[in-house]
N, C-alpha and C positions, 0 to 999 in steps of 0.2 A: 970901469969894468964894462964891457960890451958883450952882451949874450945874444945870440941869434936864435931865432924861435920860427917855426913854420905856422901857417895860419891854424892848422889844428893844434899845435901845441899852445898857441896863444889862447884858444878857445877853452882848452884844458886848463890853463893858468888861471883864466878869468873864471872857471868854475872853482877851481880851488880856492882862490882868492875870496870869492863869494861866499863858499861853504865856511871857511876859515872864520871869516869876519862873522858870518852868522853864528856860528858856535859860541864864539867868543862874547859877542855883544847882544845877541838876540833877546837874551832874558834880563838885561839890564835897563833901568830907565835911562833916559837920553843923557841925563846930568852925570850918570855913573859909567857910561861908555869908555871904553879903553880907547882914546884918541889915536893911539899908534897905529892900531888895526884899521880904524876907518880912513887914516892918511895913507897907509899903505894901499888900501883898496883904491882910494881916489889916484894914487901915483899908478896902479897898473891899468885901472880903467881909462886914465887919460892916454896912456901911451897906445892902449887898443884903439882908443878912438883917432888918434894920429894915423894908424894903420888901416883906418877905413874898415871897421867890422862892425858895421851899424846893426847887424842882427844879434849883437850882444850888449852894446852900451850906447848911451846918448848923453848929451849934456843938456842940463837944464839950466838956462840962463837966469832964470828968477832966483833959484839957489845957489847958482855957481857951482854946481856939483855934477858929476857923472853918476847916472843910475843905471841899473841893468834895465833893458827893455822888458816890457809886459811878459812876453813869450818866455824870455830867457828866466826870468824871475819866477814864473809859474812853473817852468820845467824843473828848478831847483826846489821851489817849495812844495808842489804836488807830486814830484817824482823822487829826487834823492834824499830829501829831508823827510819827507813822510814815510818813505821806506825805512830809513834810518830810525826815525822815531817809533814805529811800529816794531821793529826788530829789538829794540833797546826796551821797550815797555815789557815785551813778553820775557826777556832775558832777564830784568829788574824784578818782575813778578815771580818768577820761578826761584830767582835766588833768595828774596826776602821771603817768600812762604817757606821755601827750603830751609833757610836758617831759623825761622821760628820753629819749624818741626824737628830739626836737628838738635836746637837746644831744649826744646820739650823732652824728646826721647832720650837723651844721654845726660844732660845737665851740664852746667859749667865746671864742676869738679872732674867728670869723667873726661869731658873733652880735653881739658887742660893737660891731663895725663896721657893722651893719644898721642902716638907718633903722628909727624906731618903727614907721613903716607896714609895711615889709618884714618885719620881726621879727613884727609882729601877724598878718600874712597867711599866713607860712610856719607859724607856731605854729597857727593856726586850722585850717589845711589838715590837719595831724597831728591835731589834737583832733577833727575831724570824722570821720577815718577810725575813731578809737577809739569815738566816739558810736555811729557806724553798726554796727561790731562788736558793741558791747553791747547795742544795740537788737535787733539781729538774733539773738544767741548768749547773751546775758547773760555768765555767768562761765565758760560751758562749756569755751571754748578757753585760758582761762588756766592757765598752768603755772608752778611755781617751778624754775628750773633752777639747779643747782648748778655754781659755776665750777670 
């Protein structure tokens, strides 16, 4: 199979490969990494290197591997990944706080008896309250209360 890419498409592919491999392997210990994705990243990076895109990838002779150059790595880590993590944090916080309040307000017995639509609407109403709070105040009003 032979696929043709423009330089811009190749740069986008490099970013997608980087982000995909980061999503899959970044939280794993070295011995736990899923090598299939590391190998695919190396394959894509090696082909980018052949096409002379030095602003993205460099070959390290010492480790016999391709790595993203610092500027590219920083762009992904400090830009795309940081933005994604930030958005995910607020969504997860709203969802988890919302679920806790939803369960407390209605109880499992009532929730199980609700229609899917009713459950969704009531849960969303609570979630929206938390989203508004966090949008307005961040974590300023969050406190840990001991029982």
